[in-house]
C-alpha positions in Angstrom: -66.0 -10.0 -52.5 -68.1 -12.2 -54.9 -70.2 -15.1 -52.9 -68.2 -17.8 -54.6 -65.1 -16.3 -53.3 -66.2 -15.9 -49.7 -67.6 -19.4 -49.6 -64.3 -20.9 -51.2 -62.2 -18.8 -48.3 -64.5 -20.3 -45.5 -63.8 -23.7 -46.9 -60.2 -23.1 -47.2 -60.7 -22.3 -43.6 -62.4 -25.2 -42.5 -60.4 -27.6 -44.4 -57.3 -26.0 -42.7 -58.8 -26.7 -39.5 -59.5 -30.1 -40.1 -55.7 -30.8 -41.3 -54.5 -28.7 -38.0 -56.8 -31.0 -35.5 -55.6 -34.3 -37.3 -58.8 -35.1 -38.8 -57.2 -35.1 -42.2 -53.6 -36.4 -41.8 -50.6 -36.1 -43.8 -51.2 -38.2 -47.1 -55.2 -38.1 -46.7 -56.8 -38.0 -50.2 -59.1 -35.1 -50.3 -61.8 -36.0 -52.6 -63.6 -33.0 -54.0 -67.0 -35.0 -54.5 -66.9 -36.2 -50.9 -66.0 -32.9 -49.5 -68.7 -31.1 -51.8 -71.2 -33.5 -50.4 -70.0 -33.3 -46.7 -70.4 -29.2 -47.0 -73.2 -29.0 -49.1 -71.8 -27.1 -51.9 -70.8 -27.5 -55.7 -67.3 -28.8 -56.3 -66.1 -25.5 -57.7 -65.5 -23.7 -54.2 -64.1 -27.0 -52.8 -61.6 -26.9 -55.8 -60.7 -23.5 -55.2 -60.1 -23.8 -51.7 -58.0 -26.7 -52.3 -55.8 -24.7 -54.7 -55.4 -21.7 -51.8 -54.2 -24.4 -49.4 -51.8 -25.7 -51.8 -50.5 -22.3 -52.3 -49.7 -22.4 -48.6 -48.2 -25.8 -48.7 -50.7 -27.6 -46.6 -52.2 -29.6 -49.8 -50.7 -31.1 -52.5 -52.0 -31.8 -55.9 -51.1 -34.6 -57.7 -51.6 -35.8 -61.3 -54.2 -38.5 -61.5 -54.5 -38.7 -57.9 -55.7 -35.2 -56.9 -55.4 -33.2 -53.8 -53.7 -35.1 -50.6 -52.6 -33.5 -47.5 -49.3 -32.5 -47.6 -46.7 -34.9 -46.2 -43.2 -33.4 -44.7 -40.1 -35.4 -43.9 -38.4 -35.0 -40.5 -35.6 -33.3 -41.9 -37.4 -30.7 -43.7 -40.0 -30.2 -40.7 -36.7 -29.4 -38.4 -35.5 -27.0 -41.0 -39.2 -25.4 -41.1 -39.0 -25.0 -37.3 -35.4 -23.8 -37.3 -37.0 -20.9 -39.5 -39.9 -20.7 -37.3 -37.8 -20.1 -34.5 -36.0 -17.4 -36.1 -39.0 -15.7 -37.1 -40.6 -16.1 -33.6 -37.3 -14.4 -32.0 -37.2 -11.4 -34.5 -41.0 -10.7 -33.4 -40.2 -11.2 -29.7 -37.0 -8.8 -30.1 -39.0 -6.0 -31.6 -42.3 -6.6 -29.6 -40.1 -6.3 -26.4 -39.2 -2.6 -27.6 -42.5 -1.6 -29.4 -45.4 -3.2 -27.4 -47.8 -1.0 -25.8 -49.3 -1.2 -22.4 -52.6 -2.2 -23.9 -50.9 -4.8 -25.8 -49.3 -6.2 -22.9 -52.4 -6.3 -20.8 -53.9 -8.4 -23.9 -50.7 -10.5 -23.8 -50.7 -11.4 -20.2 -54.7 -12.2 -20.4 -54.0 -14.7 -23.1 -51.3 -15.9 -21.0 -53.7 -16.7 -18.2 -56.1 -18.1 -20.7 -53.3 -20.7 -21.5 -53.0 -21.4 -17.9 -56.8 -22.2 -17.6 -56.4 -24.6 -20.4 -53.1 -26.0 -18.7 -54.6 -26.9 -15.6 -57.4 -28.3 -17.2 -55.1 -30.7 -19.0 -56.8 -29.9 -22.0 -54.3 -29.7 -25.1 -56.6 -28.7 -28.1 -58.1 -25.9 -26.0 -54.2 -24.7 -24.8 -53.6 -25.1 -28.6 -56.1 -22.8 -29.5 -55.3 -20.2 -27.0 -51.4 -20.7 -27.8 -51.9 -19.9 -31.0 -53.7 -16.3 -29.8 -50.8 -16.0 -27.5 -48.3 -15.9 -30.6 -50.4 -14.1 -32.7 -50.3 -11.4 -30.2 -46.4 -11.3 -30.0 -46.4 -11.2 -34.1 -48.7 -8.4 -33.9 -46.6 -6.7 -31.0 -43.3 -6.4 -33.3 -45.2 -3.4 -35.0 -43.8 -5.0 -38.3 -46.5 -6.0 -40.6 -44.5 -8.1 -43.3 -42.6 -9.9 -40.6 -46.1 -10.5 -38.8 -47.5 -11.9 -42.1 -44.5 -14.1 -42.5 -44.5 -15.5 -39.2 -48.3 -16.1 -39.3 -47.9 -17.8 -42.6 -45.2 -20.4 -41.4 -47.1 -20.9 -38.2 -50.5 -22.0 -40.3 -48.0 -24.1 -42.4 -46.8 -26.0 -39.1 -49.9 -25.9 -37.2 -50.8 -29.8 -37.4 -47.1 -30.5 -36.1 -47.0 -27.9 -33.4 -50.5 -29.2 -32.2 -48.9 -32.8 -32.2 -46.1 -31.6 -30.1 -48.6 -30.8 -27.3 -49.8 -34.4 -26.9 -46.4 -35.5 -25.8 -46.6 -35.8 -22.2 -46.0 -32.7 -20.0 -45.4 -30.7 -23.1 -48.2 -28.3 -22.3 -46.9 -27.6 -18.9 -43.4 -27.0 -20.2 -44.6 -24.8 -22.8 -46.8 -22.6 -20.4 -43.5 -22.2 -18.4 -41.8 -21.1 -21.5 -44.4 -18.5 -22.0 -44.2 -17.4 -18.3 -40.6 -16.6 -19.1 -41.4 -14.8 -22.5 -44.2 -12.4 -21.0 -41.8 -11.5 -18.0 -39.0 -10.8 -20.5 -41.1 -8.6 -23.0 -42.8 -6.7 -20.0 -39.3 -6.0 -19.0 -38.2 -4.7 -22.4 -35.3 -7.1 -22.6 -35.1 -7.5 -26.4 -32.3 -10.0 -26.5 -33.6 -12.1 -23.8 -37.1 -12.3 -25.2 -35.6 -13.4 -28.5 -33.8 -16.1 -27.1 -36.6 -17.3 -25.2 -38.9 -17.2 -27.9 -36.2 -19.2 -30.2 -35.9 -21.9 -27.9 -39.5 -22.1 -27.2 -40.2 -23.0 -30.9 -36.7 -25.0 -31.7 -37.1 -28.8 -32.0 -34.1 -30.6 -30.8 -32.7 -33.1 -28.3 -35.7 -34.6 -26.6 -38.4 -32.6 -28.2 -36.9 -33.8 -31.6 -37.1 -37.4 -30.6 -40.6 -37.0 -29.4 -41.7 -35.4 -32.5 -40.4 -38.3 -34.7 -41.9 -40.6 -32.5 -45.4 -38.8 -33.1 -44.7 -38.7 -36.7 -44.4 -42.4 -36.6 -47.8 -42.8 -35.0 -49.6 -40.4 -37.1 -48.3 -42.1 -40.3 -49.4 -45.4 -38.9 -53.2 -44.0 -38.4 -53.3 -42.5 -42.0 
């Protein structure tokens, strides 16, 4: 792989992380010159990284304004979470039938790692371990296309999933939901696994109200 391509992919990952952790909030202008100076590179790999992020929907490249972090309206966001919930359910249903003992052990270890972050009341650490937990379920479906699609949308929703965990008691609630999902998967209960995974991701009721309130605060800081 050419050095320039490797550099642009590394920068893409770095910029994606900045978006996910809220350093670059929705609507934030991503100036190529400033980013090139910050990361000690030319504008070319920065531009390539931004184009890659645009293809994933994380960045919008606008005429005369350049690249900005993509903004998603509440209605669109709920639609995306609905699709994410169905993808999670499909992965969990297949994983309940197909995960090996080794994969179950890895999922349990990831779940216990989440517990450590939950007890430490560290939403950022929990978020990173939560990502790994979900990725193991995607892989456990043994359907590579499905896993790739789930991972792609998961990345697209990263800033908002992370934002959810900052709502009071959400980390503890999320961990409890994980507990039930792990039990259902280990028992091989496909339908129950799917239902629990779907409910874990769906944004509705109070969770919807909390997300909208969080979005309002995020926009005020943009």
